[in-house]
Structures are given as C-alpha cells and as structure tokens.
SERO-4910 file (N, C-alpha, C, O; in steps of 0.05 Angstrom, whole numbers):
BEGIN
 pado doro    nc1    nc2    nc3   cac1   cac2   cac3    cc1    cc2    cc3    oc1    oc2    oc3
  Met    A   1038   -660    360   1011   -657    360   1017   -636    330   1036   -623    338
  Pro    A   1013   -627    304   1006   -607    300    983   -596    315    967   -609    328
  Thr    A    980   -564    311    963   -549    324    941   -539    295    953   -540    273
  Thr    A    921   -532    294    898   -539    275    890   -507    288    879   -504    309
  Ile    A    898   -491    274    888   -464    266    856   -454    259    851   -446    236
  Arg    A    838   -453    278    808   -452    261    812   -415    243    823   -397    257
  Pro    A    804   -411    221    795   -394    205    780   -370    223    775   -381    244
  Ser    A    775   -354    224    757   -323    232    729   -342    233    719   -348    255
  Cys    A    718   -349    209    689   -346    202    682   -373    220    659   -381    217
  Phe    A    699   -388    235    686   -404    243    691   -396    271    680   -409    289
  Ser    A    707   -374    279    711   -367    321    664   -364    326    645   -365    310
  Asp    A    666   -359    351    649   -358    367    632   -336    370    638   -323    390
  Pro    A    610   -327    356    611   -285    358    594   -288    390    587   -269    404
  Trp    A    590   -314    395    572   -300    419    595   -302    447    588   -293    469
  Leu    A    619   -314    445    635   -322    454    636   -295    484    630   -300    508
  Gly    A    644   -273    474    647   -235    490    628   -248    509    636   -261    528
  Ala    A    595   -246    502    579   -251    513    565   -259    540    554   -249    560
  Arg    A    578   -295    523    586   -316    538    598   -312    567    588   -323    587
  Arg    A    612   -301    566    637   -290    583    629   -267    604    637   -262    627
  Ser    A    614   -256    589    603   -240    615    584   -234    620    579   -212    630
  Leu    A    560   -259    613    541   -264    626    555   -276    649    554   -263    670
  Arg    A    571   -300    649    586   -308    667    603   -307    686    608   -323    704
  Ala    A    616   -273    680    617   -256    700    604   -252    718    613   -249    741
  Phe    A    573   -249    712    543   -235    726    544   -263    751    538   -263    775
  Gly    A    554   -285    734    545   -308    756    517   -338    743    504   -357    752
  Val    A    522   -320    711    502   -332    695    515   -359    685    537   -355    676
  Arg    A    508   -384    684    517   -406    678    511   -409    656    529   -413    639
  Ser    A    490   -409    652    484   -406    620    479   -387    596    462   -384    579
  Gly    A    501   -379    602    498   -366    570    475   -371    547    456   -355    542
  Leu    A    480   -393    535    467   -383    512    423   -376    524    405   -367    510
  Val    A    422   -382    544    398   -391    559    385   -359    557    363   -355    546
  Ala    A    401   -336    570    407   -316    581    406   -302    557    390   -285    552
  Ile    A    421   -309    542    421   -285    505    387   -289    503    370   -271    507
  Leu    A    381   -322    494    360   -323    483    326   -305    488    305   -298    476
  Ala    A    343   -303    525    320   -296    541    318   -260    536    299   -245    531
  Ile    A    353   -254    540    350   -225    534    330   -208    501    313   -190    499
  Tyr    A    347   -227    477    336   -226    456    305   -228    439    297   -217    418
  Ala    A    294   -248    457    261   -252    467    236   -219    478    215   -207    473
  Ala    A    263   -222    498    252   -189    510    257   -165    494    258   -145    508
  Val    A    260   -163    469    272   -136    462    264   -148    423    266   -137    401
  Ser    A    260   -164    430    258   -175    398    227   -156    390    213   -151    410
  Pro    A    218   -148    368    191   -143    367    167   -169    359    146   -164    347
  Leu    A    175   -197    367    159   -210    365    121   -208    359    109   -210    380
  Gly    A    110   -206    345     74   -205    346     81   -165    346     58   -158    343
  Cys    A     89   -153    348     77   -115    359     80   -121    322     55   -124    321
  Lys    A     88   -125    294     83   -115    278     61   -116    261     53   -137    252
  Gln    A     48    -90    255     15    -96    247     15   -112    218     32   -105    202
  Arg    A      3   -125    214     -6   -143    186    -19   -134    174    -42   -127    179
  Glu    A     -1   -130    144    -17   -102    124    -35   -131    106    -28   -153     96
  Gln    A    -69   -114    110    -93   -107     95    -82   -121     72    -62   -114     60
  Pro    A    -97   -142     65    -93   -146     23   -118   -128     18   -137   -121     32
  Pro    A   -107   -123    -18   -127    -97    -21   -150   -105    -30   -155   -127    -40
  Glu    A   -169    -84    -25   -200    -88    -31   -206    -64    -53   -205    -39    -54
  Thr    A   -212    -82    -67   -230    -65    -93   -264    -69    -94   -281    -87    -97
  Val    A   -261    -36    -87   -290    -21    -91   -307    -20   -119   -297    -21   -141
  Ala    A   -339    -17   -112   -342     -6   -140   -345     26   -126   -350     31   -103
  Leu    A   -339     45   -148   -351     78   -143   -368     80   -165   -370     67   -185
  Glu    A   -386    105   -155   -408    124   -182   -412    146   -165   -421    149   -143
  Gly    A   -399    166   -188   -400    193   -177   -387    216   -188   -373    206   -205
  Lys    A   -383    243   -188   -381    257   -208   -347    271   -196   -334    272   -175
  Val    A   -345    280   -229   -320    288   -223   -309    318   -223   -308    337   -239
  Glu    A   -303    316   -203   -294    344   -193   -272    372   -194   -272    397   -192
  Lys    A   -241    336   -200   -221    349   -218   -206    324   -226   -203    303   -213
  Val    A   -194    332   -252   -178    307   -269   -149    330   -266   -148    352   -276
  Glu    A   -122    316   -248    -92    325   -249    -82    303   -277    -80    279   -285
  Ser    A    -79    322   -282    -54    296   -310    -14    298   -295      0    319   -299
  Thr    A     -5    278   -283     19    290   -266     41    272   -287     65    277   -284
  Ser    A     36    255   -303     55    258   -324     38    242   -349     14    241   -347
  Ile    A     56    227   -377     38    230   -395     20    196   -391      4    196   -410
  Asp    A     17    181   -382      8    159   -376     -3    160   -348    -21    144   -343
  Gly    A      5    175   -329    -21    176   -317    -32    207   -299    -27    227   -312
  Gly    A    -51    213   -265    -54    228   -253    -70    236   -235    -73    260   -240
  Arg    A    -79    232   -223    -97    236   -201   -128    257   -211   -130    278   -224
  Ile    A   -150    236   -197   -177    252   -202   -177    250   -174   -161    242   -156
  Thr    A   -211    264   -177   -218    279   -151   -250    272   -160   -260    283   -180
  Val    A   -269    246   -139   -285    255   -151   -310    249   -118   -310    230   -103
  Ser    A   -324    269   -118   -357    270   -101   -375    235   -105   -379    219   -124
  Tyr    A   -379    236    -91   -392    213    -88   -406    208    -57   -398    219    -37
  Tyr    A   -434    183    -57   -442    189    -29   -437    163    -21   -439    143    -35
  Ser    A   -432    166      0   -422    137     22   -441    131     30   -456    147     41
  Glu    A   -447    103     29   -467     97     44   -455     88     75   -473     76     87
  Lys    A   -432     90     91   -421     85    119   -421    107    128   -427    110    152
  Gln    A   -414    134    109   -423    162    125   -444    173    138   -450    184    159
  Lys    A   -458    163    107   -483    180     99   -490    209     96   -505    225    107
  Gln    A   -464    209     71   -459    240     69   -443    234     44   -434    211     39
  Thr    A   -440    253     31   -430    258      0   -403    271     11   -403    292     24
  Val    A   -373    251      3   -353    262     11   -339    254    -12   -346    237    -28
  Val    A   -309    275    -12   -302    271    -41   -278    250    -38   -274    241    -15
  Gly    A   -265    243    -57   -237    226    -54   -218    226    -74   -225    232    -97
  Val    A   -190    218    -68   -173    229    -91   -163    191   -106   -166    170    -94
  Gly    A   -157    193   -122   -150    166   -130   -128    171   -154   -132    187   -172
  Ala    A    -95    153   -151    -84    161   -171    -90    133   -204    -92    108   -208
  Val    A    -92    155   -218   -100    134   -262    -70    130   -259    -53    144   -248
  Thr    A    -67    109   -271    -41    102   -282    -48     86   -308    -72     80   -313
  Lys    A    -23     78   -329    -22     73   -345    -47     47   -351    -61     47   -372
  Glu    A    -48     30   -332    -72      9   -328    -92      7   -332   -109     -9   -341
  Thr    A    -91     27   -323   -131     43   -317   -141     46   -345   -133     58   -365
  Glu    A   -164     30   -338   -187     23   -370   -201     48   -374   -193     58   -354
  Ile    A   -211     61   -382   -216     86   -387   -227     92   -411   -216    102   -430
  Met    A   -260     82   -408   -274     84   -432   -302    105   -426   -316    105   -407
  Ile    A   -303    129   -459   -324    140   -451   -344    135   -473   -332    125   -492
  Asn    A   -369    136   -477   -399    123   -483   -378     95   -502   -382     97   -526
  Gly    A   -362     77   -496   -362     64   -505   -336     53   -516   -330     30   -519
  Ala    A   -320     75   -521   -290     83   -537   -268     85   -516   -267    103   -499
  Ala    A   -252     66   -519   -236     74   -517   -213    103   -507   -206    120   -524
  Ser    A   -207    103   -483   -198    143   -471   -176    138   -453   -168    119   -440
  Thr    A   -167    172   -457   -149    172   -440   -162    189   -418   -185    199   -418
  Leu    A   -136    189   -395   -145    213   -364   -154    250   -387   -175    262   -384
  Lys    A   -137    258   -402   -144    273   -417   -170    289   -422   -177    313   -423
  Asp    A   -185    254   -426   -206    265   -452   -238    261   -419   -262    263   -422
  Leu    A   -225    257   -401   -241    265   -376   -250    298   -372   -235    317   -380
  Lys    A   -287    303   -354   -282    330   -352   -283    331   -337   -279    310   -325
  Glu    A   -294    362   -315   -300    361   -296   -330    366   -298   -337    384   -313
  Gly    A   -354    349   -279   -379    346   -285   -381    315   -294   -401    302   -286
  Asp    A   -362    304   -309   -369    280   -316   -386    259   -295   -379    258   -271
  Arg    A   -404    247   -302   -415    229   -280   -403    197   -289   -406    187   -311
  Ile    A   -391    189   -270   -367    160   -281   -378    129   -253   -385    132   -229
  Arg    A   -376    116   -261   -375     99   -248   -345     77   -256   -340     76   -280
  Gly    A   -334     65   -243   -315     52   -238   -302     31   -213   -320     26   -197
  Gln    A   -289     24   -210   -270     11   -194   -241     27   -184   -226     43   -195
  Val    A   -240     13   -158   -234     28   -136   -206      4   -132   -216    -18   -128
  Arg    A   -180      3   -132   -165    -14   -111   -153     11    -78   -140     32    -78
  Val    A   -166     -4    -58   -156     13    -47   -126     -6    -22   -130    -27     -9
  Asp    A   -108      4    -22    -94    -15     -5    -84      4     12    -78     27      7
  Lys    A    -84    -13     42    -93     -3     72    -55    -15     82    -45    -36     73
  Ser    A    -38      5    100    -22      4    107    -20     14    134     -8     36    135
  Gly    A    -27      4    157    -22     26    178    -43     40    179    -64     28    177
  Asp    A    -42     62    183    -58     92    174    -65    100    149    -87    106    140
  Lys    A    -44     99    139    -51    106    103    -60     80     88    -56     56     88
  Lys    A    -78    103     71   -100     91     51    -91    101     34    -85    125     33
  Thr    A    -86     78     11    -71     88    -17   -102     83    -38   -118     66    -30
  Gln    A   -107     95    -57   -132     87    -77   -116     91   -106   -105    112   -114
  Thr    A   -116     68   -119   -114     67   -148   -144     56   -173   -159     37   -176
  Val    A   -138     78   -182   -170     79   -199   -163     49   -230   -151     56   -250
  Leu    A   -171     25   -227   -171     11   -242   -195     12   -271   -192      2   -293
  Lys    A   -215     27   -260   -232     28   -287   -254     47   -271   -266     48   -250
  Ile    A   -247     66   -304   -268     80   -295   -291     84   -337   -284     84   -361
  Thr    A   -314     86   -322   -331     87   -342   -348    116   -347   -351    127   -325
  Val    A   -358    130   -366   -371    161   -370   -389    136   -392   -386    112   -400
  Asp    A   -410    159   -394   -441    149   -410   -447    187   -416   -461    201   -402
  Arg    A   -433    198   -440   -450    221   -447   -471    218   -455   -480    197   -466
  Pro    A   -484    241   -451   -506    248   -473   -485    245   -508   -461    250   -511
  Arg    A   -501    236   -525   -505    236   -561   -511    256   -563   -529    261   -547
  Pro    A   -503    277   -576   -515    298   -593   -539    291   -602   -545    267   -603
  Thr    A   -551    307   -609   -576    293   -627   -568    305   -655   -555    326   -660
  Gly    A   -577    288   -671   -574    306   -700   -600    328   -704   -620    328   -690
  Glu    A   -595    344   -724   -612    366   -737   -628    381   -736   -634    394   -756
***
C-alpha cells in the first residue's frame, strides 16, 4: 500500500500546542487552547465608535487659516448652551464645505475675522478624540448703501 504524503498546508498548526498541553496532563488540548484564547482576547473591551453628529453653529470668526488650496481651519467663538459661556472651537474646512456670503458662493479666503456666521459642523468622536469638520458656512454682511 503506497504511503500518502500530505503537503505542509494540511498540517495541524495546533499540534505542538496540544502536545505541550498533554505534557501538563490536559486531556483536551482544544478546550484548553480555546480557554486560553478567550482569556487573552479583547472581546468586548473595544470602545464602539459613535456615529458622526451634525450640529448647528452660530458665532463670530476669530481666525481663518488656509492650509491648502481647497481647505484650512476656522476658529469661531460661540455661546455654548451646555457650558453656559462663550467658547472657542476650531473646525476643518474642506473642498466640500459650502461657503455662502450674502447669497453668493465663496471660498475660505473670502471670510474675514469678525464675520458673524451660521453653519453646520459634523462632529466625529472616537474614544477621547473629537474632530470637527465644517459642512456649511453662511455669512450675511451688511451691504454698502448708495450715496
């Protein structure tokens, strides 16, 4: 009868572990391996990421920073109902951010410090980290009066 040679891909990767466990008097190596795996695996310990939240924002532009052709950061002071005081927040402005000044499409470079703005911000929370991305900015500047 010919001898069948099995390729190494069919070898038992747990064979050494079962042999070691049997040496310690454990009959069922697979049960012991599963018990060890369950004890050291991070089941249920991982924090779940929260879905992004979109919030309305109204405040005053404190600083505008262009970091690239299509984006940058904007610093806005606003009154926080939760904290019952004026706070300062920084949001990322991307090429997808819609910026309107007096009803006309505009860019980040058109915003000025001191502008009163309204907008929407997406807040992504991951663990203790919070990222704010500006989705929409609307500015209503006083229009110059005729002479």
